[in-house]
C-alpha positions as CSV (number, residue, x, y, z in Angstrom):
1,M,98.7,89.1,85.9
2,D,99.8,88.4,82.3
3,R,101.2,91.3,80.4
4,R,102.4,91.7,76.8
5,P,106.2,91.7,76.5
6,G,107.8,95.1,76.2
7,L,111.3,96.7,75.9
8,S,113.7,96.0,78.7
9,V,114.8,98.8,81.0
10,R,118.4,98.3,79.8
11,L,117.3,98.8,76.2
12,K,115.2,101.8,77.1
13,L,118.2,103.4,78.9
14,T,120.5,102.6,76.0
15,L,118.1,104.2,73.5
16,S,117.8,107.2,75.8
17,Y,121.5,107.6,76.1
18,A,122.0,107.3,72.3
19,G,119.1,109.7,71.7
20,F,120.5,112.4,74.0
21,L,124.0,112.0,72.5
22,L,122.6,112.3,69.0
23,L,120.5,115.3,70.0
24,A,123.6,117.0,71.5
25,G,125.6,116.4,68.3
26,T,122.8,117.8,66.2
27,L,122.5,120.9,68.3
28,L,126.3,121.4,68.0
29,L,126.1,121.3,64.2
30,A,123.1,123.7,64.4
31,V,125.2,126.1,66.4
32,V,128.0,125.9,63.8
33,W,125.5,126.7,61.1
34,V,123.8,129.6,62.9
35,F,126.9,131.3,64.3
36,L,129.5,130.5,61.6
37,L,128.2,129.5,58.2
38,R,125.5,132.1,57.9
39,Y,128.2,134.8,57.9
40,V,130.0,133.2,54.9
41,P,129.0,134.5,51.4
42,P,126.9,132.1,49.4
43,N,129.3,131.9,46.4
44,A,133.0,131.6,46.2
45,T,135.1,134.7,45.5
46,H,138.4,135.2,43.6
47,S,140.7,138.0,44.3
48,A,144.3,139.0,44.1
49,E,144.8,137.6,47.6
50,G,143.5,134.1,46.6
51,F,140.4,131.9,46.4
52,F,137.7,132.1,49.2
53,P,135.2,129.3,49.2
54,G,131.5,130.2,49.6
55,R,128.8,128.9,51.9
56,F,127.7,126.2,49.5
57,D,131.3,125.0,49.0
58,L,131.7,124.6,52.8
59,I,128.3,122.8,53.1
60,R,129.4,120.3,50.4
61,A,132.6,119.7,52.3
62,F,131.0,119.7,55.8
63,V,127.8,117.7,55.4
64,P,129.5,114.3,54.6
65,A,131.9,114.7,57.5
66,A,129.0,115.8,59.8
67,A,126.9,112.8,58.7
68,W,129.7,110.4,59.6
69,A,130.2,112.2,62.9
70,V,126.5,111.8,63.7
71,L,126.6,108.1,62.7
72,F,129.6,107.6,65.0
73,L,127.8,109.4,67.9
74,L,124.8,107.1,67.3
75,L,126.8,103.9,67.4
76,F,129.0,105.2,70.3
77,G,125.8,106.1,72.2
78,L,124.2,102.7,71.6
79,L,127.3,100.7,72.6
80,G,128.3,103.0,75.6
81,G,124.7,103.2,76.7
82,W,124.3,99.4,76.6
83,I,127.4,99.0,78.8
84,L,126.6,101.8,81.2
85,A,123.0,100.6,81.6
86,G,124.1,97.1,82.3
87,R,126.5,98.3,85.0
88,M,123.9,100.5,86.6
89,L,121.2,97.9,86.5
90,A,123.4,95.1,88.0
91,P,122.1,95.7,91.5
92,L,118.5,95.6,90.2
93,R,119.1,92.1,88.8
94,R,120.4,90.9,92.2
95,I,117.3,92.3,93.8
96,T,115.1,90.6,91.2
97,A,116.8,87.3,91.8
98,A,116.3,87.6,95.6
99,T,112.6,88.4,94.9
100,R,112.2,85.3,92.9
101,K,113.8,83.2,95.6
102,A,111.5,84.7,98.2
103,E,108.5,84.0,95.9
104,A,109.7,80.4,95.7
105,G,109.6,80.2,99.5
106,S,113.3,80.8,100.4
107,L,113.2,83.6,102.9
108,S,116.7,83.1,104.3
109,H,118.4,84.7,101.3
110,R,119.8,88.2,101.6
111,I,121.0,90.6,99.0
112,E,123.7,92.3,101.1
113,L,124.5,94.9,98.4
114,E,127.9,96.4,98.5
115,G,128.9,100.0,97.8
116,G,127.9,103.4,98.9
117,R,124.4,104.4,99.9
118,D,122.3,105.2,96.9
119,E,118.8,104.4,95.7
120,F,119.6,100.8,94.9
121,R,121.4,100.3,98.2
122,E,118.5,101.7,100.1
123,L,116.1,99.4,98.1
124,A,118.3,96.4,98.8
125,D,118.6,97.1,102.5
126,G,114.9,97.7,102.8
127,F,114.2,94.4,101.0
128,D,116.7,92.6,103.3
129,A,114.9,94.0,106.4
130,M,111.5,93.0,105.0
131,L,112.8,89.5,104.4
132,E,114.2,89.3,107.9
133,R,110.9,90.4,109.5
134,L,108.9,88.1,107.2
135,E,111.1,85.1,108.0
136,A,110.7,85.7,111.7
137,H,107.0,86.2,111.3
138,V,106.6,83.0,109.3
139,A,108.7,81.0,111.8
140,E,106.6,82.5,114.7
141,Q,103.4,81.6,112.9
142,R,104.6,78.0,112.3
143,R,105.4,77.6,116.0
144,F,102.1,79.1,116.9
145,A,100.2,76.8,114.6
146,A,102.0,73.8,115.9
147,N,101.4,74.8,119.6
148,A,97.8,75.7,118.9
149,S,97.2,72.3,117.2
150,H,98.7,70.6,120.2
151,E,96.8,72.6,122.8
152,L,93.5,72.2,120.9
153,R,94.1,68.5,120.5
154,T,94.5,67.9,124.2
155,P,90.9,68.8,125.3
156,L,89.5,67.0,122.3
157,A,91.5,63.9,123.2
158,V,90.3,64.1,126.8
159,T,86.7,64.4,125.7
160,Q,87.1,61.4,123.4
161,T,88.6,59.4,126.3
162,L,85.7,60.3,128.6
163,L,83.1,59.4,126.1
164,D,84.9,56.0,125.4
165,V,84.9,55.3,129.1
166,A,81.2,56.2,129.5
167,R,80.4,54.0,126.5
168,K,82.2,51.0,127.9
169,D,80.7,51.5,131.4
170,P,77.0,52.5,131.0
171,G,76.4,52.2,134.7
172,R,78.9,54.9,135.7
173,D,77.7,58.1,137.4
174,S,76.8,60.5,134.6
175,G,77.0,63.5,136.8
176,E,80.8,63.2,137.2
177,L,81.1,62.6,133.5
178,I,79.1,65.7,132.7
179,E,81.1,67.8,135.1
180,R,84.4,66.7,133.7
181,L,83.2,67.2,130.1
182,G,82.0,70.7,131.1
183,A,85.4,71.6,132.5
184,V,87.2,70.3,129.4
185,N,84.8,72.1,127.1
186,A,85.2,75.3,129.0
187,R,89.0,75.1,128.6
188,A,88.6,74.5,124.9
189,I,86.3,77.5,124.6
190,E,88.7,79.7,126.6
191,L,91.6,78.7,124.3
192,T,89.5,79.4,121.2
193,E,88.5,82.8,122.4
194,A,92.2,83.6,123.3
195,L,93.2,82.6,119.7
196,L,90.5,84.8,118.2
197,L,91.6,87.7,120.4
198,L,95.2,87.2,119.4
199,S,94.3,87.2,115.7
200,R,92.2,90.3,116.1
201,A,95.1,92.1,117.8
202,E,97.6,91.1,115.1
203,Q,95.2,92.2,112.3
204,R,94.7,95.7,114.0
205,S,91.0,95.5,113.1
206,F,89.9,98.0,115.7
207,A,89.1,101.7,116.0
208,R,91.3,104.0,118.1
209,Q,90.0,106.5,120.7
210,P,91.6,108.1,123.7
211,V,91.6,105.7,126.6
212,D,92.5,106.5,130.3
213,L,94.8,103.7,131.3
214,S,94.4,104.5,135.0
215,L,90.7,103.7,134.8
216,V,91.5,100.6,132.8
217,A,93.9,99.4,135.5
218,E,91.3,100.0,138.2
219,E,88.6,98.1,136.3
220,A,90.9,95.2,135.7
221,A,92.0,95.1,139.3
222,E,88.3,95.2,140.5
223,T,87.5,92.4,138.1
224,L,90.3,90.1,139.3
225,L,90.0,91.0,143.0
226,P,88.2,87.7,143.9
227,L,91.0,85.7,142.3
228,A,93.6,87.8,144.3
229,E,91.7,87.3,147.6
230,K,91.4,83.6,146.9
231,H,95.2,83.3,146.6
232,G,96.1,85.7,149.3
233,V,97.6,88.3,147.0
234,D,97.3,92.1,147.8
235,V,96.7,94.2,144.7
236,E,97.6,97.9,144.8
237,V,96.7,100.4,142.0
238,S,98.2,103.8,141.8
239,G,99.1,106.5,139.3
240,D,97.8,109.6,137.5
241,I,95.4,110.0,134.6
242,T,97.2,108.4,131.6
243,R,95.6,108.6,128.2
244,A,96.7,106.7,125.1
245,P,94.9,106.2,121.8
246,G,93.7,102.6,121.3
247,S,90.9,100.1,121.7
248,P,89.3,100.1,125.2
249,P,88.4,96.4,125.1
250,L,91.9,95.4,123.9
251,L,93.7,97.6,126.4
252,L,91.4,96.2,129.2
253,Q,92.2,92.7,128.1
254,M,95.9,93.5,128.0
255,T,95.9,94.9,131.6
256,A,93.7,92.0,132.8
257,N,96.1,89.5,131.4
258,L,99.0,91.2,133.1
259,L,97.2,91.2,136.4
260,H,96.1,87.6,136.0
261,N,99.6,86.4,135.3
262,A,100.9,88.5,138.3
263,I,98.4,86.9,140.6
264,V,98.7,83.2,139.5
265,H,102.5,83.3,139.3
266,N,102.8,84.8,142.8
267,L,103.9,83.5,146.1
268,P,101.7,80.8,147.7
269,S,100.5,83.4,150.2
270,G,101.3,86.9,151.3
271,G,102.4,88.1,147.8
272,F,101.7,91.4,146.3
273,V,100.8,92.9,142.9
274,R,101.5,96.6,142.2
275,V,99.9,98.4,139.2
276,S,101.0,101.9,138.3
277,T,100.2,104.2,135.4
278,G,101.9,107.4,134.3
279,S,103.2,109.3,131.3
280,E,106.5,111.1,130.5
281,G,107.9,112.5,127.3
282,G,105.0,111.6,125.1
283,V,104.9,107.9,126.4
284,A,102.1,106.4,128.4
285,V,103.3,103.6,130.7
286,V,101.4,100.8,132.5
287,A,103.6,98.9,134.9
288,V,102.7,95.7,136.8
289,E,105.1,94.4,139.4
290,N,104.5,91.2,141.4
291,S,106.4,89.0,143.9
292,G,107.1,85.4,143.1
293,E,109.9,83.0,142.3
294,R,113.2,84.2,140.8
295,L,113.2,84.1,137.0
296,G,116.3,83.4,134.8
297,E,117.1,85.3,131.7
298,E,116.5,82.3,129.5
299,L,113.0,81.9,130.8
300,L,112.3,85.6,130.7
301,S,113.1,85.8,127.0
302,T,110.4,83.1,126.2
303,L,107.5,84.3,128.3
304,T,105.9,86.2,125.4
305,E,105.9,83.2,123.1
306,P,102.5,81.5,122.7
307,F,101.7,78.6,125.1
308,K,104.7,79.4,127.3
309,R,104.1,79.5,131.1
310,G,106.3,81.1,133.7
311,T,106.5,78.2,136.2
312,D,105.3,74.7,136.6
313,R,103.7,75.7,140.0
314,L,100.3,76.2,138.5
315,R,97.1,74.8,139.9
316,S,94.5,73.5,137.5
317,D,91.8,76.0,138.5
318,H,93.7,78.9,137.0
319,A,96.4,77.5,134.8
320,G,95.2,79.4,131.8
321,V,96.0,78.5,128.2
322,G,99.5,79.9,127.9
323,L,98.5,82.9,125.8
324,G,98.4,85.6,128.4
325,L,101.6,87.4,127.6
326,A,101.5,86.5,123.9
327,I,98.2,88.3,123.7
328,V,99.7,91.2,125.6
329,Q,102.6,91.4,123.2
330,S,100.3,91.4,120.2
331,I,98.0,94.1,121.7
332,V,101.1,96.2,122.5
333,R,102.4,95.8,118.9
334,A,99.0,96.6,117.5
335,H,99.1,99.9,119.4
336,D,102.6,100.8,118.3
337,G,104.0,100.3,121.8
338,R,106.7,98.4,123.5
339,L,106.7,95.6,126.1
340,R,109.5,95.3,128.7
341,L,110.0,92.4,131.0
342,E,112.4,92.7,134.0
343,A,113.1,90.0,136.6
344,I,113.3,91.3,140.1
345,S,116.4,90.3,142.0
346,E,114.4,89.4,145.2
347,G,111.9,87.3,143.1
348,G,109.0,88.2,140.8
349,L,108.6,90.1,137.6
350,R,108.0,93.7,136.5
351,V,106.2,94.1,133.2
352,S,106.1,97.6,131.6
353,V,103.9,98.6,128.6
354,E,104.9,101.8,126.8
355,L,102.3,103.3,124.5
356,P,102.2,106.5,122.5
357,A,100.4,109.0,124.7
358,A,97.3,110.8,123.5
359,H,97.7,114.5,122.7
């Protein structure tokens, strides 16, 4: 937005300082006139004791000196105000320079303003914190875009390969080709839907209403029960009524993703998944604990990144698209909650979602 040029803040402060100093000097002279000169007789008097000047004599002697004093105050106010305003606005110039660097795309620069805590220090610290979050968000978005491009390219490349093979071999069984194309297309659709859900959660484009997390957990467990039976995993759901404000579809998707990961990353057979809900101290908690392989701390810290999978022991019928916990993380953030991942010493994982409880 183009705006016409105006006075700088430094010049405005300088004029303000000079104006207040000039006003103070004028008021001082007015006080001298009101409380001193008005009691002096208008004309000079001569007596045996000597000569006593009158009011007009004092005014003729006082006005030139007062004028020079006012002029000195004006010049002193302009010079002193210019210097003081420059020193006071120095932190603001550093903040402006950092803003221009950020506008040019450099998000790694920090102001790191020294000194005590005042308005400029709070502004600089807030700006540094914003730059840090923005830099992390941009880096995360770049990684996500690169991973998404790679993941979306894979089914498209497989589809192109199948079509090329069919074109070169017209006599090949079309039923097998259609079946494989259908599987690849289903995976691409699943990935696209996961990306759309992730974007919706990050944009917080949903209405909030009280949701009973215990009912959500039971519904998710009932939906995924066939998958659990197929892999020989026992699912247990327990807990009291736990209400939290949020989006029912997103919270259901969050719980379903946690259960799905707990099932497919479990033991080959005889594993368990335990889901519990509860609230304490104004916090609603959904916890999902599962048996499985032992997880290292390095792997644990990357599980919520997009397209990261817990283990390589995944079968093609339920491998997913690598967005399960990334979607959970985005949904939790959108609901102003917190996600905790804890590796179980005997093997497996415990995931806890803490959300603000509904009043």
